[in-house]
N, C-alpha and C positions, 0 to 999 in steps of 0.2 A: 493541342491534340495530346491524348494520353499515350504512354508508351505502348499499351496494348493495341490501340488503333493505329499507331505508327508501324508496329510490327505487322499488323494485318494489311496495311497499305503496301508495305514492301513485299509481303508474300503474294499479294494479288499481282503486283508489278512483275515479280519473278515468274509467276505462272504464265502471264501474258507473253513475257519475253521468251520463255522456253517454248511456249506453244506456237507462237506466230513468227519467231525468228530462229527456228531450228535449222537443221542442216538442209532440209528440202527447200526451204525458202531461200537460203543462201545460194544454193546451186541454181535456182531459177533467176537469180540476180547477181551474176558473177562480178559485175562492176562494183557492187556494194559488199561483196563477200568479205574482203579484208577489213573494211570498216566495221561491219557487224560482228565478225568473229573476234576482232580485237577488243570488243567490249565498250568502245567509246559511246555508242548510243545509250547504254545503261548508265554510264557515268553522267551523261547529260540529263537523263531522267532524274537521277539523284540530285543534281544541281537545281533542276526545276522544282522538285519537291522539297528541297532543303531550305535553310534559313536565308540564303542569298536571294531567293525568289518568293515562292508562295508560302514557305514556312510551314508546310504540313509536317515535315520531319524537322522539328525545331531542336534547339540545343538540349532541352530537357529530355526529349525522346532519345536523342543520340547518346546522351550520358547514361541513361537507364539501360540502354541496349548494348552497352560496351561489351559485357560478357558474351553476347551472341556474336559480336564482331570478332572477338578473340577466338570463339569457337570456329567461325568460318575461316579465319587465318590458320588455325590448327588443322582444319580439314585439308587445306592446301599442302601443309607440311607433311601430314601423314600420307597423303596420296603420292607425293614425290618420294618420300622415304621408302615406301613399299615397292617402288620400282627398282631400288638399288640392291638387288639380290646378287651376291658376289659370284655365284655360279654362272649367272647369266652374263655378267660383265666380263668374266674370264673367257667367254667364247669369242670375244673380239680380240684383234691384235693388241698386244700390250701398249704399243705406241699410240693407239687411239686414246687411251686414258691419259698418256703423257701429253699428247697434243691438246686435249681438252683442258688439262690443268694449266699448261704453260700459257695458252692464249687467254685463259680466264684471269690468271694471276698477273700477267703483264697488263691486261686491261685495267685490273683493279689498281695497280700501282700508278699507272699514268693518270687515271681519274682522281685518285687520292691526292697525288702531288699537284696536279693541275688545279683542281677545285680548291684544295687546301691553300695554295698560294694566292689564288684570286680572293677567296674569302678572308684571308689574313690581311691582305693589302687594302681591302675596302675599308677596314677599320670600324665598321658599324658595330655598336655594342652587342646587338643581338646575333651577330655572325661570328664574333671572335670567341675563343676559348670554348669551342664546341667540337672537339676532335671526334667525339662519338658520332655526331651527325655526319661529319665528312667521311668517316670510316664506313658508315652504313650507306651513304650516298654512293660511294665507290663500290661497295659490295653489290648493291642492287644494279648499278650500272654495268658491272662486269658480266651480268647474266645474259643468256640468250634464250628466248622463248621458242619452243618447238613448233609454234603455230604456222609460221610462214613456210618453212621447209616441209612440214607435214602436209599442208594444204596442197602444195605443188606436187609432192610425190603421189598423193592420192588421186588428184585430178588428172595428172599427166602420166601416171603409172611409170614413174622413173625408177630404174633399177641399177644405175651405174655406181661405181665405187665411190666417187666423190659425193654423190647424193647420200650414199650409205654412211659415209663419214660425217657429213653435215647433220644427218638425223641423229647419229650417236652423240655428237658434240652437244647439240641443242637439248637432248634428253638428259644429259649428265651435267651440263654447264652450271646449273644453279647451286650445286652442292657447296662450292667454295664460298659463294656469296652468303648462303645461309649460315655456314660455319663461322665466317668472319663476323656476321651480324650478331649471331648468338654469343660468341666470345666477347664482342664489344659491349653488349648489354650486361654481361656478367662483370667485365672489368670496371665499367663505370657505374656499377650498382651502388646505390646509396645504402649505408648501414641500416639493416632492418631486423636482424636477429642477433642476440647476444653471442651465440656460439659460432656465428659466421661473420667474419670481418674482412678477411683477406680476399683479394681478387681471385687467386687460384682456387680458393674454397668455393666461391660462387660458380666458377667454371666446372669444378669437379662435381658439385652438387647437381647442377643441371644435367650433366652426363649420367651420373649415377641414377638419379630419379627417372630419367628417360629409359635407361636400360632395364631397370627394375619393373617399370610399368609395362614395357614391351614383353618381358618374360612372363609376368603374371597373366597378361591378357593372351599371350600365346597359349598357355595351358588352359585358359578359359575357353578359347576358341577350338581347342582340340576335342571338346565335348560336342556331341551331336546336337545341334539346334535346328529348328525350322528357320525359314527365311525371315519371318517377323522377329523372332528372338535374336537372330544374328544382327538384324538391322538395329535393334535396341541396344545390343551390346557394343556395336561399333559406335553408335551415337554416344553411349556412356563413356567409351574409351576417349573419344574426342573431347567431350565435355570435361572429363576428369583431367586429361593431359594438358589441354589448353588452359583449364581453370587453375591448375597448379602454376603454370607459367604466368598467368595473369595475376594471381595472388602474390607470388614471389617477385613479380616484376622482372621475370626472365623472359626470353623470347619464346612465345608459344610455337612459332613455326619451327624454331630450332629443336625444341623439346619433342614436338610431334614427329619431326623428321627422324630424329634418333630412335624414337619409339617404332616408327615405320621400318627403319633399317634393321632394328633388332628382330622384328617380327618377320621381315622379308626373308630371313635365312631359313625359315620353316615353310616349306612349299605349300602344304595343304591349308594351313591356317591363313597364309597370304592370299590364296585364291578366294577364300570366303570373304575376307575383308575387301579385297579389290572389287569383287562383284557389287558389293553394297556401295562402295565409294564411287565407282563409275556410274552407278544408277543415279546418284544425287550430285554428280560433279557439276553439271551445267546449272542446276538451280542454285547450288551453293556459290558458284562463281558469280552468277547474276546478282545474288543477294549481296555479295561483297562489293560488287561494282556500284550498285545503287547506293549502298551505305557510303562508299568512298566519295561518290558525287555529292551526297548530302553533307558530308563532313569536310568537303573541300573548301577551305577558307582562303581563296586566292587573293593575291595582292599584285596584280600584273604590273602596276606602275613601279613597284620596288623589285619585283622578281624577274622581269622579262630579260634583262641583260644576263643575269645569273643562269636563267634557263637556257638561253642561247649558248652561253659558255659551256654549260653541261652537255648540251647536244653535240657541240663541236668537239669537245674533249673526249666524249664517249666514242664518237666516230673515230677519232685518232687512236684512242686506246684499243678498240676492237680491231681496227685495221692493222695497227702495229703488232698486236698479239697474234693475229692470223699470219702476218708477214714473217715474224720471227719463227713461229711454229712450222710454217711451210718450208722455210729454209733449213731449219736445224733438225727437224724430226722426220725420220723416214717411215712413212706409212705404207710403203710397198707400191706406190704409184705416184706420178707427178701431181702435185697440188699447186694450183695457181697462187701467185704471191698476194693477189687481192682477195683471198678467200675470206678475210675479215669482213668484207662488205656483205657477205651472206650470213653473218652471225650478229646482225644488228637488231634483230626483232626483239621487241620488248613485250612483256606479258604479265600474267597473273601473279607469279611468284615475286617479281620485283614490286608490283603494286602492294602485295601483302606485306612485304618488308617496310615499305614506306608508310603504310597504314599502321603497322605495328609501332613504328617510331612515333608517329603522331599521337597514338593512343597513350603512350607512356610518357612522352616528353612534351609534346605540344609546342606552343610558341611559334615564332616566325620560322625557325628552322624546320619544325614539323610541317608547317604549311608549305614551305618551299620544297621539301622532299616530295610531298604529294603533287604539287604543281609540276615539278620537273618530271616526275614519273608519268603522270597522265599525258602531258603534252609530248613527251618522248615516245609514248606508245602511239599516239596519233601520227607523229612525224616519221618514225622509223618503219611502221608496219608495211605500207605499200612500197616504200623505197627498198626495203629488204627483199620483198617479193620480186620486184623488178631485177634487182641485183642477182638474186639466185637464178632467175631464168637466164640472164645473160651469161653468167659463169658456167652454168650447166650446158648451155648451147655451145659455148666455146670449147668445152671439154668433149662435145659430141654425145652427151648423155640425154639431151633434150632437143627435139626437133621443133 
């Protein structure tokens, strides 16, 4: 199949997924809502269409469409960054930000040390001497997806303080993971330009490029455009930002997040971009999931024990992060010590980071990161939803 036909097949699959598995369908089948909204069916569709089964999306198609995958990853980063407007964050109690950061960084350290020790002692040549893979695995494992808590708050109309805190944490929790992954890719960057050789120079370059792009497009969006023109400019912003990251082998999701944060500080321009991004959020996510399934080169015989270890260590990391934060940080109301069980949901940003690593590095570790992320999404989604319900019920915020 040619790259054009492969792209067309994915677009048709995306349209069908958005049209027939939208919110109305999910609400009619509540037992399947978590499975559908987590994106697992779209990943399975990608596996069916990919090289491991029917080979409609073969390796040649995937290689030729890598820039589009990078663009979809950049879309995720830009959408997340645009939500980080400092004025909005300051409206919440200061300890909410501290709670989010502590539980996230504690989770990161536990996953990094635990998985690092396991991969080191296994001694397999493809697993050793890959600190960048372990760092990014710990970074994506430290994140919390807002899907589970958001779904319960909307469906049950929960308005309690703990639900409010969980919603805040899950909305902001990915920032440290993206930052760590972006810095990691800059630190372990192979020499590519004569005038940039040091690790700190790659880090500084990625930040400066992102801020400059954000400022330039901020002024561009300050001009009055129609909806069609605005959509094209937003598309150009994502293509350009993620393309720069893809070309320089820097993290596209980190670059577009910083671009989004820069633009988010300007209210009017942010609203214009957010409207366009939200309009195409679902199709872009489905597009990314189908590609992830097609690119998923799983080796369950070699990976299964490592995946189980990752799931267990991630559970311990998030639980410990929530336990320490609940004990040490005063958020103005009592927080249950097992709050970490409500922060285990996995989602699109983690998958984008895993996909980002696989695109740039590949190999067994790239495949393992994809497998661990996809199976963790499947494992943690419903478990987290049940945990959130139990915790909120014990707090008296959910009947």
